[in-house]
N, C-alpha and C positions, 0 to 999 in steps of 0.2 A: 631287456627283461620287463620293463614297465609296460611295453606294448602287449606282451603276452599276458601279464596279470590283469590289465584293464584295456582290452582291445578296442572298446567303444569309447574310451576316454570319459567314462562316467564320473561325475563328481559325487561327493558325499557317499561313498561306499567303502566298505572295508571287508577284509576276510581274515580269519584267524587260521594260522598255519601251525602245525605241530612238528617241531624239530626233534628228532631222536638222535642222541649222541651217546657215545661210549668213551670211557677213559681207560687207556691200557695201563700196564704195569709201570711204564715210564712216564705216566701222566700226560700222554699225548691224547688230544681230543680228536675223535673221529666222528664225522657226520655219517649216520647210518641211512637216514631217509627223511623226507619232508612229506607230511601228510596234509592234504587239503581238507580232511574231515577228522581232526584229532579227537581222540577219546577224552571226554571230560568226566569220566567216572571217578568218584571219590573212593578209590579202592584202598587207601591207606590214610593214616593220620596226617602225614605231610601233604598229601594231595587234597585232603579235606580242608586244610588250612590255606594252601596256596591257590587252589582253583577259584575259590570265591573271591579272593583278593585280585587275582589276575583278571577275572571277568569284570569286576567292579572298576578296576583301573582302565581296562580296555574301553569300557563304555564312557568313562570320564574323558578319554582322549578322542572319542568319536561322536557319539550321540549327544553328550552333554555340551560339546562345543557348538553344535547346531541348534540345540534347544536349551539354552542356559536358563536356570531358574531366575525368575524376575525378582522374587522376594523370598527370603528364607524366614520361615516361622521360627522365632527364637525358642518356642516351646517344643518344637519337633527336633529330636536328636538325629543327626545323620548316622546311619549304621556304619560302623568301622569294622573291617575284616582284619583282625590282628595277625601279623606275621612277625615272629621273633626276629629282632635285629633290624627291623625297618620302622621308621617313624610312621605313625598313622596317616600323616598327610603327604608323605612322599609317594609319588606314582611310580610303581615298580617298573613299568614300561619305560618311562623317561629315564629312570636310573640306569637301566640296562643299556640304553642308547648312549650313555655317557661313558660306559666302560670301554677300555681299550679292546678292540676286536681281537679275538683269538685267531691264531694262524692255524687253519685246518690242514691236515695232511691231504694231499691230492691223489695219493695212491689208492 
């Protein structure tokens, strides 16, 4: 799979995928599709809250690792994208990677 995602083996690149899931009456999780160009439209209150945090956390894991800030100005406050139930300084992407993977139905 890695060769398909990065056939020229380029370093320092990333791509955001959109995974669409559905949960049935028995709470089974089904993968519907994976999008290479996910919609980032803030069409609801929950998306307005989650999308900003998701993009900020994604950039912290990618661009900020390559170009770290040399000095932090103590007078400049870092913008925090609040999400209920998550600590302001926990990276949601890193948190998701620590969760036990869900078993998806293969039918």
